[in-house]
Residue, then its C-alpha position, 0 to 999 in steps of 0.5 A: x607715706x605716698x603723696x596721693x594719701x597725703x593729698x587725700x587727707x588733706x582733702x578730707x580735712x578741708x571738706x569738713x571745714x567747708x561743711x563747718x563754714x556753710x553751716x556757720x553761714x546758714x546760722x548767720x542767715x538766720x540772724x533775724x530770728x529770735x535770740x533763742x532760736x539763734x541760740x538753739x540753732x547755734x548749739x545744734x550746729x556747734x554739736x553737728x559741727x564737733x560731731x562732723x569734725x570729729x568724724x572727719x578727724x577720726x577718718x583722717x587719722x585712720x587713713x593717716x595711720x594706715x598710710x603711715x603703717x603701710x609707708x613705715x612697713x615698706x621703708x621697714x622692708x626697703x631698709x632691712x634690704x638695704x641693711x642686708x646689703x650693706x651687712x653683706x658688703x661689710x662682711x665682704x669688706x671685713x673678709x678682705x681687710x681680715x685677709x689683708x691684715x693677716x697678710x700684713x701680720x705675716x709680713x710684719x713677723x717676717x720683717x721682724x724675723x729678718x730685722x732680728x737676723x740682720x740686727x744680729x748680723x750687724x751687731x757681730x759685724x760691728x764687733x768685728x769692726x770694733x776688734x779691727x779697728x783696735x787691731x788697726x790702732x795697735x798696728x798704727x801705734x807700732x808702725x808709729x813707734x817703728x818709724x820713730x827709730x831709724x834702725x827699725x825703719x831700716x829693718x822695716x824697709x828690708x822686711x818689705x823689700x823681701x816680701x816684694x822679692x818673694x812675690x815677684x818670684x826672685x831667689x836669693x843667691x840665684x837672682x839677687x844678693x844681700x848685703x854683699x860688699x862690692x869687690x872694688x869698692x868698700x860700699x855694701x849695698x842692701x840688695x844687689x840683683x844679678x843680671x845677665x851677662x855678669x851685670x849687677x843692679x844695687x838697691x838701698x832700702x834706707x829713707x829718712x822719715x824722721x821729719x815725715x813722722x813729725x809732720x804727720x803729728x804736727x797740727x796745720x799751720x807753719x810748724x807743718x810747713x816747715x816739717x814738710x820742707x825738712x822732709x823734702x830737703x832730707x829726701x834730696x840729701x838722700x838722693x845725692x848721698x846715693x849718688x856719691x856711694x859708688x852703687x854705680x860702678x863700671x868696674x863691678x859690672x853695675x848698670x848705670x842706676x841704683x834703686x832707692x826703695x821708698x817702703x810706703x806708697x803714701x810716702x812716695x805719693x807725698x813726694x810726687x806732689x811736695x816735690x814734683x821735680x825730685x824725680x827728674x832731679x834723682x834720674x839725673x843723679x842716676x838714682x831711681x825712686x821706687x815705691x812698692x808697686x813700682x819696685x815690683x814692676x822693676x823686679x818683674x822686669x829684672x826676672x824677665x831679663x833673667x828668664x830671657x837670658x837662660x832662654x837664650x843661652x839654652x837656645x844657644x846650647x841647643x843649637x850647638x848640640x844640633x851642630x855637633x849631632x849633625x857633624x857627627x851624623x855626617x861622619x857616621x853616614x859616611x862611615x856606614x857608606x864605606x861599610x855598605x861598599x865593603x860589605x857589598x865587595x864581600x858579598x861578591x866574593x862570597x858569591x864568586x867562592x860559593x859559585x864558580x870556585x866551589x863548583x870547580x873544587x867539586x869537580x876536582x874532588x869528585x875526579x879525586x874520589x873516581x881516582x881513588x876508586x880506580x886505584x883500588x885492588x881489582x877483583x879476580x877476573x875470570x879465565x880468558x877475560x882481558x882487563x880494562x884500562x881507566x877511562x881517564x888514562x886512556x889516550 
């Protein structure tokens, strides 16, 4: 309902009330009349007032109803329009949300599929990892039992050395020998590398690892420190022993150093940390401590020395062959020159024979032919003819 309609209804009611008050004032003004007249007048006024109030109230109610109906219709139309707009907005939002839900559902399906694949792959990798761990545990246990035996440790060191030698490209009986006794000493190195010019380089692969294995199994504390000191002591004793085994022997043509192979990088690194001065002490005793990686580097130098020696020897042989060829070529060129001179003189003699000498011989033969013809019997002369003398005999 609009404010104007409300004000109109209120004005109508106010008018009815004012009319009733005016009537009441009029009745009061006639108060001096008799009671009977006053009562009759009051009844008449009451009736008129009730009728007037009823008519005014009816009209106001009708107007109010009409205004309310119009207002309600307008509000209903506006509400329907707003509801339709909101419905369209909600439908649009629901459609967009439905598309997003479909995309999210597709993404969830893809993620679920990818998760299943990844979980399957992860499960397979975990199985392989467990299998590898079991194999590694078995290998570690086998290695532990192997390291516990000194004889198998030596065989294991020789096997690792063989693998490194093959990786370095060295061939047995050509670049190295195994367990070959020396000619001037009773010692027998594990490996003897054959160097250029008849030189040799010996290597021993045995190394004390008993206390190292015990130290690895021992808990932390004084016992572990004691085993660590015992292992370092064993390593020093091994270095001193190699210095007294005639592996460096000038009579055998060896180099001034012997190789001591430590078949484990971890042990080699532990020695460097636990006894930093051991390497210098070993070099002072002409012993070179080698791990698998450093041994490969040393063997690469040995092979390079072999290759350089063979290249130098081949170059020297080629130079000698070139010098011999040059000498033979000089002799051949000298003899070929003499043959050319002889061929030149022979050609001159041939030209002289084919020229003047042959012509003189032809002239002589021609004269002999003519002489023969003149000595042949002559035909009878006619009577009275005088015989002619030969031209060559006429003087």
